[in-house]
VOTI-333014 format. One record per residue: residue number from 0; x, y, z of N, C-alpha, C, O in turn; residue in three letters; chain. Coordinates in steps of 0.2 Angstrom, whole numbers, plus 5000, padded with zeros to 4 digits. Example, Ala and Ser with C-alpha at 12.3 -4.5 7.8 and 13.67 -1.06 7.14 Angstrom:
BEGIN
[site 0, [5066, 4972, 5039], [5062, 4978, 5039], [5066, 4984, 5039], [5071, 4983, 5042], 'ALA', 'A'],
[site 1, [5064, 4989, 5035], [5068, 4995, 5036], [5064, 5000, 5039], [5067, 5006, 5040], 'SER', 'A'],
//
This chain:
BEGIN
[site 0, [4850, 4732, 5158], [4848, 4738, 5154], [4843, 4736, 5149], [4844, 4731, 5145], 'MET', 'A'],
[site 1, [4838, 4740, 5149], [4832, 4738, 5144], [4832, 4741, 5137], [4829, 4739, 5133], 'ARG', 'A'],
[site 2, [4836, 4747, 5137], [4836, 4750, 5131], [4838, 4746, 5124], [4834, 4746, 5119], 'PHE', 'A'],
[site 3, [4843, 4742, 5125], [4845, 4738, 5119], [4839, 4734, 5117], [4839, 4732, 5111], 'PRO', 'A'],
[site 4, [4836, 4731, 5121], [4830, 4726, 5120], [4824, 4730, 5116], [4821, 4728, 5112], 'ALA', 'A'],
[site 5, [4823, 4736, 5119], [4818, 4740, 5116], [4819, 4744, 5110], [4815, 4746, 5106], 'LEU', 'A'],
[site 6, [4826, 4745, 5108], [4828, 4749, 5102], [4825, 4747, 5096], [4822, 4751, 5092], 'LYS', 'A'],
[site 7, [4825, 4740, 5094], [4822, 4738, 5088], [4814, 4740, 5087], [4812, 4741, 5082], 'PRO', 'A'],
[site 8, [4811, 4740, 5093], [4804, 4741, 5093], [4802, 4749, 5092], [4797, 4751, 5090], 'PHE', 'A'],
[site 9, [4807, 4753, 5095], [4806, 4760, 5094], [4807, 4761, 5086], [4803, 4765, 5083], 'TYR', 'A'],
[site 10, [4812, 4758, 5083], [4814, 4759, 5076], [4809, 4757, 5072], [4808, 4760, 5066], 'ALA', 'A'],
[site 11, [4805, 4751, 5073], [4800, 4749, 5068], [4793, 4752, 5070], [4788, 4751, 5066], 'ASN', 'A'],
[site 12, [4793, 4756, 5075], [4787, 4760, 5076], [4782, 4757, 5080], [4776, 4759, 5082], 'GLY', 'A'],
[site 13, [4783, 4751, 5083], [4778, 4747, 5087], [4778, 4750, 5094], [4773, 4749, 5097], 'SER', 'A'],
[site 14, [4783, 4753, 5096], [4784, 4757, 5103], [4785, 4764, 5102], [4789, 4766, 5098], 'VAL', 'A'],
[site 15, [4782, 4768, 5105], [4783, 4775, 5105], [4783, 4779, 5112], [4781, 4775, 5117], 'GLY', 'A'],
[site 16, [4785, 4785, 5112], [4786, 4789, 5118], [4779, 4793, 5119], [4777, 4796, 5114], 'MET', 'A'],
[site 17, [4777, 4793, 5125], [4771, 4797, 5126], [4773, 4804, 5128], [4778, 4805, 5130], 'THR', 'A'],
[site 18, [4768, 4808, 5128], [4769, 4815, 5130], [4770, 4816, 5138], [4771, 4821, 5141], 'ASN', 'A'],
[site 19, [4768, 4810, 5141], [4768, 4810, 5149], [4774, 4807, 5151], [4774, 4805, 5157], 'GLY', 'A'],
[site 20, [4780, 4806, 5147], [4786, 4803, 5150], [4786, 4795, 5150], [4791, 4793, 5153], 'GLY', 'A'],
[site 21, [4781, 4792, 5147], [4781, 4785, 5147], [4782, 4782, 5140], [4783, 4786, 5136], 'LEU', 'A'],
[site 22, [4782, 4776, 5139], [4782, 4773, 5133], [4776, 4768, 5132], [4773, 4767, 5137], 'ILE', 'A'],
[site 23, [4774, 4767, 5126], [4768, 4763, 5125], [4769, 4759, 5119], [4772, 4761, 5114], 'GLN', 'A'],
[site 24, [4765, 4753, 5119], [4765, 4749, 5113], [4760, 4753, 5108], [4754, 4754, 5110], 'VAL', 'A'],
[site 25, [4763, 4755, 5103], [4759, 4759, 5098], [4756, 4755, 5093], [4750, 4756, 5090], 'ARG', 'A'],
[site 26, [4759, 4750, 5090], [4757, 4746, 5085], [4759, 4738, 5086], [4764, 4736, 5084], 'ASP', 'A'],
[site 27, [4755, 4735, 5089], [4756, 4728, 5091], [4757, 4724, 5085], [4761, 4718, 5085], 'LEU', 'A'],
[site 28, [4754, 4725, 5079], [4754, 4722, 5073], [4761, 4722, 5070], [4763, 4718, 5066], 'ASN', 'A'],
[site 29, [4765, 4727, 5072], [4772, 4728, 5069], [4777, 4723, 5073], [4783, 4723, 5072], 'ALA', 'A'],
[site 30, [4774, 4720, 5078], [4778, 4715, 5082], [4777, 4708, 5080], [4771, 4706, 5080], 'VAL', 'A'],
[site 31, [4782, 4704, 5079], [4781, 4697, 5078], [4777, 4694, 5083], [4778, 4695, 5089], 'ALA', 'A'],
[site 32, [4773, 4689, 5082], [4769, 4686, 5087], [4773, 4683, 5092], [4771, 4683, 5098], 'LEU', 'A'],
[site 33, [4779, 4680, 5091], [4783, 4677, 5096], [4786, 4682, 5101], [4788, 4680, 5106], 'ARG', 'A'],
[site 34, [4786, 4689, 5099], [4789, 4694, 5103], [4784, 4698, 5107], [4786, 4702, 5111], 'ASP', 'A'],
[site 35, [4778, 4697, 5105], [4773, 4702, 5108], [4773, 4702, 5116], [4772, 4707, 5119], 'ARG', 'A'],
[site 36, [4773, 4696, 5119], [4773, 4696, 5126], [4779, 4699, 5129], [4779, 4703, 5134], 'LYS', 'A'],
[site 37, [4785, 4698, 5126], [4791, 4701, 5128], [4791, 4709, 5128], [4793, 4712, 5132], 'ARG', 'A'],
[site 38, [4788, 4711, 5122], [4787, 4719, 5121], [4783, 4721, 5127], [4785, 4727, 5130], 'VAL', 'A'],
[site 39, [4777, 4718, 5128], [4773, 4721, 5133], [4776, 4721, 5140], [4775, 4726, 5144], 'LYS', 'A'],
[site 40, [4780, 4716, 5141], [4783, 4715, 5148], [4789, 4721, 5148], [4789, 4724, 5153], 'SER', 'A'],
[site 41, [4793, 4722, 5143], [4798, 4727, 5143], [4795, 4734, 5144], [4797, 4738, 5148], 'LEU', 'A'],
[site 42, [4789, 4735, 5140], [4786, 4742, 5141], [4783, 4743, 5148], [4784, 4748, 5151], 'VAL', 'A'],
[site 43, [4780, 4738, 5151], [4778, 4738, 5158], [4783, 4739, 5163], [4783, 4743, 5167], 'ALA', 'A'],
[site 44, [4789, 4735, 5162], [4794, 4736, 5167], [4798, 4743, 5166], [4799, 4746, 5171], 'ASP', 'A'],
[site 45, [4798, 4746, 5160], [4801, 4752, 5159], [4797, 4758, 5162], [4799, 4762, 5165], 'GLU', 'A'],
[site 46, [4790, 4757, 5161], [4786, 4762, 5164], [4785, 4762, 5171], [4785, 4767, 5174], 'ASN', 'A'],
[site 47, [4786, 4756, 5174], [4786, 4756, 5181], [4792, 4759, 5184], [4792, 4763, 5189], 'ARG', 'A'],
[site 48, [4798, 4758, 5181], [4804, 4761, 5183], [4804, 4769, 5182], [4806, 4773, 5186], 'ASP', 'A'],
[site 49, [4801, 4771, 5176], [4801, 4778, 5175], [4796, 4781, 5180], [4798, 4787, 5183], 'ARG', 'A'],
[site 50, [4791, 4778, 5182], [4786, 4781, 5187], [4790, 4782, 5194], [4789, 4787, 5197], 'GLY', 'A'],
[site 51, [4794, 4777, 5196], [4797, 4777, 5202], [4802, 4783, 5202], [4803, 4786, 5207], 'SER', 'A'],
[site 52, [4806, 4784, 5196], [4811, 4789, 5195], [4807, 4796, 5196], [4810, 4800, 5200], 'LEU', 'A'],
[site 53, [4802, 4797, 5193], [4798, 4803, 5193], [4796, 4805, 5200], [4797, 4810, 5203], 'TYR', 'A'],
[site 54, [4793, 4800, 5203], [4791, 4801, 5210], [4797, 4802, 5215], [4796, 4807, 5219], 'LYS', 'A'],
[site 55, [4803, 4799, 5214], [4809, 4800, 5218], [4811, 4807, 5217], [4814, 4811, 5221], 'GLU', 'A'],
[site 56, [4812, 4809, 5211], [4814, 4816, 5209], [4810, 4821, 5213], [4812, 4826, 5216], 'ILE', 'A'],
[site 57, [4803, 4820, 5212], [4799, 4825, 5216], [4800, 4825, 5223], [4800, 4830, 5227], 'ALA', 'A'],
[site 58, [4800, 4819, 5226], [4801, 4818, 5233], [4808, 4821, 5235], [4808, 4825, 5241], 'ARG', 'A'],
[site 59, [4813, 4820, 5232], [4820, 4823, 5233], [4820, 4830, 5233], [4824, 4833, 5237], 'ALA', 'A'],
[site 60, [4816, 4833, 5229], [4815, 4840, 5229], [4810, 4843, 5234], [4809, 4849, 5235], 'ASN', 'A'],
[site 61, [4807, 4839, 5238], [4802, 4841, 5243], [4796, 4843, 5240], [4792, 4847, 5243], 'GLY', 'A'],
[site 62, [4794, 4841, 5234], [4789, 4844, 5230], [4785, 4838, 5227], [4785, 4837, 5221], 'GLN', 'A'],
[site 63, [4781, 4834, 5231], [4778, 4828, 5228], [4773, 4830, 5222], [4771, 4827, 5218], 'PRO', 'A'],
[site 64, [4770, 4836, 5223], [4765, 4839, 5218], [4769, 4840, 5211], [4765, 4841, 5206], 'ALA', 'A'],
[site 65, [4775, 4840, 5211], [4778, 4842, 5205], [4779, 4836, 5200], [4781, 4836, 5194], 'TRP', 'A'],
[site 66, [4777, 4830, 5203], [4778, 4824, 5199], [4775, 4824, 5192], [4778, 4822, 5187], 'GLU', 'A'],
[site 67, [4769, 4827, 5191], [4766, 4827, 5184], [4770, 4832, 5180], [4771, 4830, 5174], 'LYS', 'A'],
[site 68, [4773, 4837, 5182], [4777, 4842, 5178], [4783, 4839, 5176], [4786, 4839, 5171], 'ASP', 'A'],
[site 69, [4786, 4835, 5181], [4792, 4831, 5180], [4792, 4826, 5174], [4796, 4825, 5170], 'ILE', 'A'],
[site 70, [4786, 4822, 5174], [4784, 4818, 5169], [4784, 4821, 5162], [4787, 4819, 5158], 'ARG', 'A'],
[site 71, [4781, 4827, 5162], [4780, 4830, 5155], [4787, 4833, 5153], [4789, 4832, 5147], 'LYS', 'A'],
[site 72, [4791, 4836, 5158], [4797, 4838, 5156], [4802, 4833, 5154], [4805, 4834, 5148], 'THR', 'A'],
[site 73, [4802, 4827, 5157], [4807, 4822, 5155], [4804, 4819, 5148], [4808, 4817, 5144], 'CYS', 'A'],
[site 74, [4798, 4818, 5148], [4795, 4816, 5141], [4797, 4820, 5135], [4799, 4818, 5130], 'GLY', 'A'],
[site 75, [4796, 4827, 5136], [4798, 4831, 5131], [4805, 4831, 5129], [4807, 4831, 5123], 'LYS', 'A'],
[site 76, [4810, 4830, 5134], [4817, 4829, 5133], [4818, 4823, 5129], [4822, 4823, 5124], 'ARG', 'A'],
[site 77, [4815, 4817, 5131], [4817, 4811, 5128], [4814, 4811, 5120], [4817, 4809, 5116], 'TRP', 'A'],
[site 78, [4808, 4814, 5119], [4806, 4815, 5113], [4810, 4820, 5108], [4812, 4818, 5103], 'ILE', 'A'],
[site 79, [4812, 4825, 5111], [4817, 4830, 5108], [4823, 4827, 5106], [4826, 4828, 5100], 'ASP', 'A'],
[site 80, [4826, 4822, 5110], [4832, 4819, 5109], [4832, 4812, 5105], [4837, 4809, 5103], 'ASN', 'A'],
[site 81, [4826, 4810, 5103], [4825, 4804, 5100], [4827, 4804, 5092], [4827, 4810, 5089], 'ALA', 'A'],
[site 82, [4830, 4799, 5090], [4832, 4799, 5083], [4826, 4800, 5078], [4820, 4798, 5080], 'PRO', 'A'],
[site 83, [4827, 4802, 5072], [4822, 4802, 5067], [4819, 4796, 5065], [4823, 4790, 5066], 'GLY', 'A'],
[site 84, [4813, 4796, 5064], [4809, 4789, 5062], [4806, 4786, 5068], [4801, 4782, 5067], 'GLY', 'A'],
[site 85, [4807, 4788, 5074], [4804, 4786, 5080], [4797, 4789, 5081], [4796, 4795, 5079], 'TRP', 'A'],
[site 86, [4793, 4786, 5084], [4786, 4789, 5086], [4785, 4792, 5092], [4788, 4789, 5097], 'TRP', 'A'],
[site 87, [4781, 4797, 5093], [4780, 4800, 5099], [4773, 4804, 5099], [4771, 4805, 5094], 'SER', 'A'],
[site 88, [4771, 4806, 5105], [4765, 4809, 5105], [4766, 4817, 5105], [4771, 4819, 5109], 'GLN', 'A'],
[site 89, [4762, 4821, 5102], [4762, 4828, 5103], [4759, 4830, 5109], [4756, 4825, 5113], 'ASP', 'A'],
[site 90, [4758, 4836, 5110], [4755, 4839, 5117], [4748, 4837, 5117], [4745, 4836, 5123], 'GLY', 'A'],
[site 91, [4744, 4835, 5112], [4737, 4833, 5112], [4736, 4826, 5112], [4731, 4823, 5112], 'GLY', 'A'],
[site 92, [4742, 4822, 5112], [4742, 4815, 5112], [4741, 4811, 5105], [4740, 4805, 5105], 'GLY', 'A'],
[site 93, [4742, 4815, 5100], [4742, 4812, 5093], [4749, 4809, 5092], [4754, 4813, 5093], 'LYS', 'A'],
[site 94, [4749, 4803, 5089], [4755, 4800, 5087], [4758, 4803, 5081], [4754, 4805, 5076], 'TRP', 'A'],
[site 95, [4765, 4805, 5081], [4768, 4808, 5075], [4775, 4804, 5075], [4778, 4802, 5080], 'GLN', 'A'],
[site 96, [4777, 4804, 5069], [4784, 4801, 5067], [4789, 4807, 5067], [4788, 4812, 5063], 'ARG', 'A'],
[site 97, [4794, 4806, 5070], [4800, 4811, 5070], [4803, 4811, 5064], [4808, 4815, 5063], 'LYS', 'A'],
//
């Protein structure tokens, strides 16, 4: 489970949620030098798994063309349910703090 390892980086604002259902390193300067490689790896692994999930949901529904909409829908839900203080992108891609 990757979430416990990512949680401190969400909390300090170095990692945020994109409007496309992924996560992104938002501020690498907020990450200690010794942790930067780990954060980048966690984000890459999380995004790979999320991409597979979205693709599988679309495939299971027999609608591969829905993948983009599924990404946006899931991204919106995660942003809506995120705790206060976490960073996310608005519909135009601008970073904002909840």
